[in-house]
Wavefront OBJ file of the C-alpha trace (Angstrom):
o trace
v 15.442 -24.530 -4.679
v 12.867 -26.294 -6.889
v 13.999 -25.457 -10.681
v 11.756 -26.124 -13.490
v 12.485 -29.418 -15.225
v 12.956 -28.126 -19.510
v 9.553 -27.430 -21.340
v 9.059 -31.074 -23.125
v 5.525 -31.748 -23.196
v 4.988 -35.243 -20.699
v 3.297 -38.169 -21.278
v -0.134 -38.506 -20.738
v -0.112 -41.291 -17.567
v -1.716 -44.599 -17.958
v -5.445 -45.029 -18.385
v -6.667 -45.722 -15.563
v -8.280 -49.683 -14.839
v -11.553 -51.074 -15.290
v -11.655 -51.378 -11.162
v -10.135 -48.433 -10.447
v -14.102 -46.504 -10.581
v -13.718 -44.923 -13.583
v -15.821 -45.414 -16.429
v -13.254 -44.482 -19.459
v -9.711 -43.016 -18.806
v -9.295 -39.286 -20.293
v -6.702 -38.177 -23.374
v -4.603 -35.921 -21.454
v -3.933 -35.037 -18.328
v -4.943 -31.612 -16.945
v -2.751 -28.201 -18.030
v -0.901 -30.674 -20.367
v 2.317 -28.051 -21.684
v 2.992 -27.844 -17.371
v 2.415 -30.873 -16.101
v 4.846 -32.240 -13.865
v 7.174 -29.738 -14.794
v 7.601 -28.571 -11.123
v 10.826 -31.067 -9.605
v 10.586 -32.076 -5.809
v 13.799 -33.657 -4.413
v 14.064 -37.070 -2.792
v 11.339 -38.306 -0.410
v 14.578 -38.752 2.420
v 15.106 -35.061 1.992
v 14.509 -32.584 5.071
v 11.420 -31.279 5.159
v 11.681 -27.504 4.387
v 13.372 -28.826 1.420
v 10.137 -31.007 0.412
v 7.798 -27.669 1.873
v 9.510 -25.166 -0.827
v 9.094 -27.150 -3.484
v 4.794 -27.902 -3.407
v 4.872 -24.422 -1.624
v 3.081 -21.903 -4.104
v -0.003 -23.586 -5.539
v -1.690 -22.696 -2.103
v -0.849 -19.320 -2.719
v -2.902 -19.891 -6.100
v -5.872 -20.988 -4.244
v -5.533 -18.655 -1.953
v -6.057 -15.552 -4.421
v -9.732 -16.626 -4.720
v -10.067 -16.010 -0.819
v -9.105 -12.716 -0.690
v -10.437 -10.823 -4.450
v -12.341 -8.355 -4.633
v -15.817 -9.551 -4.798
v -14.579 -10.427 -1.246
v -13.984 -6.756 -0.140
v -17.694 -5.702 -1.293
v -19.845 -8.375 1.082
v -16.983 -7.922 4.022
v -16.915 -4.115 3.746
v -21.292 -4.462 4.615
v -20.871 -6.879 6.964
v -17.963 -4.790 8.973
v -19.848 -1.299 8.145
v -23.816 -2.851 8.884
v -22.346 -5.140 11.617
v -19.513 -4.538 13.398
v -17.158 -7.336 15.159
v -20.176 -9.756 14.207
v -19.113 -11.831 11.091
v -15.550 -12.505 11.526
v -16.843 -16.097 12.819
v -18.722 -16.027 9.435
v -15.546 -16.150 7.800
v -13.373 -17.621 10.209
v -15.865 -21.046 9.263
v -15.825 -19.878 6.200
v -12.274 -20.542 6.111
v -12.404 -24.123 7.880
v -14.762 -25.602 5.114
v -12.631 -23.674 2.711
v -9.531 -26.456 4.481
v -11.140 -28.990 4.410
v -12.859 -28.491 0.719
v -9.254 -27.985 -0.565
v -7.219 -30.074 1.102
v -9.938 -32.488 -1.092
v -9.558 -30.941 -4.090
v -6.329 -31.266 -3.943
v -5.991 -35.098 -3.341
v -8.077 -36.413 -5.858
v -6.059 -34.742 -8.151
v -2.588 -36.658 -7.161
v -4.277 -39.763 -5.586
v -6.183 -40.492 -9.525
v -4.392 -37.660 -11.623
v -7.682 -36.090 -12.497
v -9.201 -32.775 -12.211
v -12.190 -32.013 -10.686
v -13.649 -31.064 -14.198
v -11.877 -34.740 -15.317
v -12.782 -37.058 -12.901
v -17.223 -35.244 -13.688
v -16.583 -36.368 -17.145
v -14.887 -38.755 -15.873
v -18.232 -40.186 -13.528
v -21.414 -38.367 -14.769
v -23.386 -38.941 -17.870
v -22.429 -36.694 -20.820
v -26.204 -34.501 -20.035
v -24.985 -34.070 -16.095
v -21.505 -33.526 -17.072
v -22.751 -30.248 -19.279
v -25.071 -29.096 -16.830
v -22.399 -28.956 -14.577
v -20.235 -27.007 -16.663
v -22.538 -24.475 -17.571
v -23.331 -24.291 -13.988
v -19.171 -24.167 -13.405
v -19.235 -21.712 -16.544
v -21.865 -19.131 -14.982
v -19.766 -19.480 -11.207
v -16.872 -18.944 -13.576
v -18.107 -15.352 -15.301
v -19.338 -14.817 -11.848
v -15.643 -14.763 -10.271
v -14.642 -12.579 -13.372
v -16.868 -9.887 -13.101
v -15.709 -9.323 -9.445
v -12.526 -8.622 -10.605
v -13.102 -6.200 -13.717
v -15.278 -4.039 -11.038
v -13.112 -4.537 -8.688
v -9.578 -3.516 -11.003
v -11.889 -0.272 -12.737
v -12.261 0.930 -9.497
v -9.311 0.290 -8.849
v -8.176 1.987 -11.046
v -11.061 4.646 -11.022
v -9.547 5.292 -7.157
v -5.993 5.277 -7.742
v -6.209 7.521 -11.217
v -9.421 8.980 -11.677
v -10.034 6.542 -14.313
v -13.663 5.986 -14.769
v -15.274 2.923 -14.402
v -17.179 2.522 -18.113
v -13.290 3.111 -20.171
v -11.687 1.073 -16.614
v -13.614 -2.426 -17.324
v -13.162 -2.376 -21.098
v -9.094 -1.857 -19.738
v -9.652 -5.237 -18.123
v -9.456 -6.510 -21.723
v -5.700 -6.681 -21.815
v -5.019 -8.023 -19.238
v -5.358 -11.075 -21.792
v -2.139 -10.150 -22.953
v -0.161 -10.107 -19.329
v -1.350 -13.711 -18.133
v -0.483 -15.138 -22.249
v 2.758 -13.589 -21.257
v 3.083 -15.119 -17.433
v 2.491 -18.340 -18.325
v 5.187 -18.691 -21.378
v 7.377 -18.019 -18.346
v 6.658 -20.664 -16.245
v 4.462 -21.771 -13.455
v 6.990 -20.924 -11.301
v 7.317 -17.779 -12.214
v 3.776 -17.332 -12.030
v 3.946 -18.187 -8.588
v 6.447 -15.656 -8.306
v 4.247 -12.903 -9.013
v 1.199 -14.192 -7.848
v 2.786 -14.364 -3.965
v 4.435 -11.732 -4.693
v 1.002 -9.094 -5.186
v -0.224 -11.499 -1.691
v 2.044 -9.293 -0.164
v 1.612 -6.174 -1.455
v -2.261 -7.467 -0.056
v -1.087 -8.531 3.247
v 1.129 -5.847 3.956
v -1.706 -3.420 2.949
v -4.544 -4.038 5.567
v -1.245 -4.676 8.305
v -1.309 -0.983 7.960
v -4.779 -0.517 7.421
v -5.347 -2.401 11.040
v -2.337 -0.510 12.637
v -4.596 2.512 12.564
v -7.675 1.962 12.903
v -7.289 0.764 15.843
v -9.836 -2.275 16.371
v -11.645 -2.869 19.606
v -9.644 -6.526 20.270
v -12.074 -7.739 22.645
v -14.551 -6.897 20.243
v -12.600 -8.057 17.664
v -12.217 -11.565 19.997
v -15.363 -12.064 20.634
v -16.887 -11.165 16.403
v -15.314 -14.902 16.813
v -17.769 -17.052 18.359
v -20.825 -17.702 15.991
v -23.912 -15.260 17.298
v -27.661 -16.442 16.982
v -28.037 -13.696 14.677
v -26.729 -14.510 12.299
v -28.566 -16.812 10.684
v -31.823 -15.018 11.488
v -31.359 -12.070 10.252
v -32.803 -11.778 6.727
v -29.919 -8.837 5.600
v -26.801 -10.501 8.020
v -28.074 -13.320 5.883
v -28.361 -12.758 2.546
v -24.305 -10.950 3.886
v -23.275 -13.875 5.620
v -24.152 -16.344 2.549
v -21.752 -13.360 -0.176
v -19.115 -14.053 2.690
v -19.871 -17.277 2.076
v -19.768 -17.900 -1.545
v -16.460 -15.448 -1.157
v -14.559 -17.464 0.484
v -15.805 -21.238 -0.579
v -15.117 -20.692 -3.968
v -16.087 -23.074 -6.417
v -13.727 -22.271 -9.742
v -10.846 -23.310 -6.678
v -11.537 -27.342 -6.060
v -11.369 -27.755 -9.826
v -7.903 -25.749 -9.529
v -6.575 -26.908 -6.358
v -7.044 -30.335 -7.932
v -4.999 -29.351 -11.154
v -2.157 -27.263 -9.810
v -1.197 -30.118 -7.624
v -0.328 -32.222 -10.938
v 2.771 -29.426 -11.433
v 4.319 -31.191 -9.448
v 7.253 -34.380 -10.228
v 6.087 -36.308 -7.524
v 6.605 -40.713 -7.173
v 3.138 -42.376 -8.670
v 3.915 -44.698 -5.697
v 1.550 -44.821 -2.895
v 4.574 -43.532 -0.071
v 4.904 -40.464 -2.908
v 1.786 -40.100 -3.327
v 1.322 -39.547 0.520
v 3.928 -36.774 0.556
v 2.135 -35.446 -2.144
v -0.775 -34.857 0.070
v 0.782 -34.205 3.111
v 3.024 -31.034 1.607
v 0.174 -30.448 -0.677
v -2.400 -29.759 2.214
v 0.121 -28.039 4.649
v 0.770 -25.571 1.652
v -3.179 -24.701 0.772
v -3.705 -24.529 4.087
v -1.157 -22.555 5.733
v -1.498 -20.079 2.581
v -6.075 -19.784 4.108
v -5.012 -18.278 6.759
v -3.277 -15.564 5.135
v -6.832 -15.642 3.364
v -7.676 -14.766 6.283
v -6.033 -12.452 7.749
v -6.630 -10.156 4.710
v -10.819 -10.942 4.475
v -10.880 -10.367 8.847
v -8.924 -7.492 8.456
v -11.310 -5.688 5.441
v -13.692 -6.562 7.618
v -12.441 -5.094 10.963
v -11.130 -1.878 9.539
v -14.995 -1.582 8.278
v -16.414 -2.267 11.856
v -13.826 0.161 13.354
v -13.277 2.259 11.226
v -17.194 3.007 9.995
v -19.683 1.226 12.175
v -17.661 2.644 15.417
v -17.911 6.005 13.884
v -22.012 5.472 13.280
v -21.520 5.200 9.468
v -23.145 1.396 8.980
v -23.981 2.254 5.939
v -20.840 1.822 3.920
v -21.258 -0.853 1.639
v -19.386 0.167 -1.540
v -15.703 0.571 -2.310
v -15.987 3.880 -3.614
v -17.954 5.482 -0.053
v -15.124 3.374 1.938
v -12.218 4.240 -0.242
v -12.750 8.188 0.941
v -14.441 8.039 4.408
v -10.561 5.815 4.814
v -8.473 9.005 5.414
v -11.007 11.768 7.703
v -12.367 8.782 9.417
v -8.799 6.963 10.526
v -7.134 10.525 9.812
v -4.368 8.563 8.126
v -4.211 10.129 5.031
v -2.076 6.818 3.034
v -5.221 4.523 4.364
v -7.328 5.788 1.005
v -4.138 5.135 -1.271
v -3.079 2.091 0.243
v -6.257 0.176 0.187
v -7.224 0.901 -3.371
v -3.304 -0.255 -3.799
v -4.470 -3.265 -2.777
v -7.306 -3.371 -4.285
v -5.935 -3.779 -7.647
v -3.500 -6.007 -6.458
v -6.093 -8.146 -5.621
v -8.119 -7.738 -9.263
v -4.979 -8.606 -10.999
v -3.201 -11.499 -8.491
v -6.892 -13.089 -9.756
v -7.441 -12.378 -13.035
v -4.234 -14.620 -13.348
v -5.861 -17.707 -11.848
v -9.291 -17.107 -12.892
v -7.789 -17.786 -16.260
v -6.217 -20.895 -15.865
v -9.198 -22.809 -13.562
v -11.826 -21.657 -16.564
v -8.682 -22.917 -19.025
v -9.108 -25.686 -16.517
v -12.443 -26.505 -16.601
v -13.278 -26.337 -20.385
v -10.592 -28.623 -20.940
v -11.915 -31.300 -18.050
v -15.372 -30.829 -19.091
v -15.352 -31.196 -22.860
v -11.632 -32.196 -23.866
v -11.788 -29.230 -25.620
v -8.465 -26.975 -26.081
v -8.940 -23.786 -27.448
v -6.335 -21.502 -27.518
v -5.663 -19.486 -24.413
v -5.650 -15.837 -25.972
v -9.278 -17.021 -27.024
v -10.613 -18.706 -24.084
v -9.964 -15.838 -21.593
v -11.419 -13.006 -24.523
v -14.374 -15.645 -24.146
v -14.792 -15.471 -20.066
v -13.735 -11.255 -19.763
v -15.834 -10.808 -22.332
v -18.916 -12.807 -20.425
v -17.906 -9.964 -17.273
v -17.002 -7.286 -18.855
v -20.277 -7.231 -20.662
v -22.816 -6.509 -17.625
v -20.074 -4.620 -15.928
v -19.922 -1.987 -18.835
v -23.596 -1.740 -19.096
v -23.848 -1.303 -15.275
v -21.112 1.248 -14.476
v -22.358 3.375 -17.604
v -25.939 3.231 -16.512
v -25.428 2.943 -13.124
v -22.656 4.588 -12.117
v -20.691 3.992 -8.893
v -23.658 2.244 -6.748
v -24.608 -0.229 -9.680
v -21.163 -1.991 -9.704
v -21.152 -1.851 -5.705
v -24.586 -3.711 -6.106
v -22.714 -6.100 -8.616
v -20.171 -7.061 -7.060
v -22.307 -7.952 -4.077
v -24.542 -9.923 -6.206
v -21.806 -11.641 -7.849
v -20.546 -13.386 -5.210
v -24.326 -14.733 -3.894
v -23.585 -16.662 -6.792
v -20.576 -17.840 -6.970
v -22.632 -19.200 -3.267
v -25.244 -20.477 -4.799
v -22.876 -22.598 -6.921
v -20.680 -24.280 -4.681
v -23.033 -26.560 -3.727
v -22.857 -27.936 -7.751
v -19.237 -28.714 -7.508
v -18.648 -29.076 -3.458
v -21.358 -32.507 -3.823
v -18.876 -34.251 -6.834
v -15.490 -34.070 -5.075
v -17.127 -35.131 -0.766
v -17.739 -38.046 -3.387
v -15.518 -38.949 -5.663
v -12.679 -38.557 -2.552
v -14.961 -41.370 -0.747
v -15.462 -43.457 -3.279
v -12.862 -46.618 -2.013
v -12.892 -48.276 -6.313
v -11.860 -44.473 -7.270
v -9.333 -43.830 -4.438
v -8.338 -46.869 -2.995
v -6.908 -46.872 0.001
v -6.487 -42.840 0.012
v -10.026 -42.901 0.265
v -11.721 -40.532 3.142
v -11.281 -42.352 6.861
v -14.907 -42.099 8.409
v -14.588 -39.405 10.320
v -12.923 -37.072 7.479
v -16.880 -37.753 5.371
v -19.067 -37.718 7.068
v -17.318 -33.670 8.687
v -16.972 -33.589 4.486
v -20.714 -34.938 4.444
v -21.777 -31.876 7.076
v -19.767 -29.362 5.711
v -21.663 -29.586 2.192
v -25.268 -30.667 3.869
v -25.074 -27.023 5.558
v -23.944 -24.663 2.543
v -27.009 -26.155 1.121
v -29.484 -25.163 3.614
v -28.159 -21.994 3.676
v -28.570 -21.394 0.513
v -31.894 -23.118 0.070
v -32.423 -20.846 3.142
v -31.007 -18.194 1.004
v -33.775 -18.779 -2.197
v -36.599 -19.123 -0.521
v -36.132 -15.458 1.820
v -35.017 -13.847 -1.653
v -38.426 -15.274 -3.263
v -40.961 -15.539 -0.065
v -39.099 -13.791 2.543
l 1 2 3 4 5 6 7 8 9 10 11 12 13 14 15 16 17 18 19 20 21 22 23 24 25 26 27 28 29 30 31 32 33 34 35 36 37 38 39 40 41 42 43 44 45 46 47 48 49 50 51 52 53 54 55 56 57 58 59 60 61 62 63 64 65 66 67 68 69 70 71 72 73 74 75 76 77 78 79 80 81 82 83 84 85 86 87 88 89 90 91 92 93 94 95 96 97 98 99 100 101 102 103 104 105 106 107 108 109 110 111 112 113 114 115 116 117 118 119 120 121 122 123 124 125 126 127 128 129 130 131 132 133 134 135 136 137 138 139 140 141 142 143 144 145 146 147 148 149 150 151 152 153 154 155 156 157 158 159 160 161 162 163 164 165 166 167 168 169 170 171 172 173 174 175 176 177 178 179 180 181 182 183 184 185 186 187 188 189 190 191 192 193 194 195 196 197 198 199 200 201 202 203 204 205 206 207 208 209 210 211 212 213 214 215 216 217 218 219 220 221 222 223 224 225 226 227 228 229 230 231 232 233 234 235 236 237 238 239 240 241 242 243 244 245 246 247 248 249 250 251 252 253 254 255 256 257 258 259 260 261 262 263 264 265 266 267 268 269 270 271 272 273 274 275 276 277 278 279 280 281 282 283 284 285 286 287 288 289 290 291 292 293 294 295 296 297 298 299 300 301 302 303 304 305 306 307 308 309 310 311 312 313 314 315 316 317 318 319 320 321 322 323 324 325 326 327 328 329 330 331 332 333 334 335 336 337 338 339 340 341 342 343 344 345 346 347 348 349 350 351 352 353 354 355 356 357 358 359 360 361 362 363 364 365 366 367 368 369 370 371 372 373 374 375 376 377 378 379 380 381 382 383 384 385 386 387 388 389 390 391 392 393 394 395 396 397 398 399 400 401 402 403 404 405 406 407 408 409 410 411 412 413 414 415 416 417 418 419 420 421 422 423 424 425 426 427 428 429 430 431 432 433 434 435 436 437 438 439 440 441 442 443 444 445 446 447 448 449 450 451 452 453 454 455 456 457
């Protein structure tokens, strides 16, 4: 088992040479308090020992791919269109695997997270614009966490939505407690909550008795996904909820918690095992997302209930439709675990983005309070004025906002990892770079089409 080094702050990496492609060197490593704090075995150690040492960051990234925002889009997609949008979840996860690989590689090779890389490369005005856009994405993600946790508390304990929204502010204290115990402890808590979510949806799949041939057919992309406006809107929401922009910043940072050798073989080993870690974790996230949509398709669409886009409605209908009394409770437990997991990783992402873009270091409780406050205020107002229906629609809208911000994180990532001046021998191979630009192009075109449909369609 890997052990955690004593909590002495590591020395910042060496300043980059002028020929490295970076205009200016950063002043401190990403997440300095946990930088290189987890030991890794020697390069001649067994495959499994090395994998265990690098296992963890991928699970923290995967949390963003199964957060409460995914639930709203997956539920609506399954209840309205059956299994058709399963192909969108699959394609989104394949996109995510490629982009998270690039994010991990950027952090391992350059010693910079994506936010620091943008600050180093772009002029100050451009970097500030990218920072603002990323903060909007984090606020949208945090909004989904707030609403999801409040809904789960309402479903489990009958707590009014407004009180649930207010109580989510208290998770600042929980996050600070976990962070003070070490990064491995944080990873273990995240892993435990993922196991809870996975187990809950394994049960939901079993009791919903889906059409397995329909599932296989749904994994094949259909043209109506693009030609049907409402289906496209939900599909882009699924894309935004799956490939989340702040996860690219998060992953490029937390891979640096591993104390791997800074020579070429050490970095190659780190890239290899970080990629295995994130790819396996994203397969788990694919199962959860697909399970939500499959459950909605089997429980609602099949029975003519095609307007179940609200988490409350889904919770109320699951037990009577499926004939399993525990189905609704299990659903709510998974939702609460999802919201709390997303809170942990959202905190880290917010810290990474602010420190990376602005070189501004706030106390963790203050940074978290600012981010959570931005999300709590609109969620509280909507819950107060519009109740369950309003919060459900706000949840879907938050995922579309995330999708619109995605291009501004993906394009710099592909640009940096495709630059030989910045990456040296680790630069993307031509086919990888071509594939990465193709993925970026698809994301940009879909979002432009969404804007056109929204304002002119």
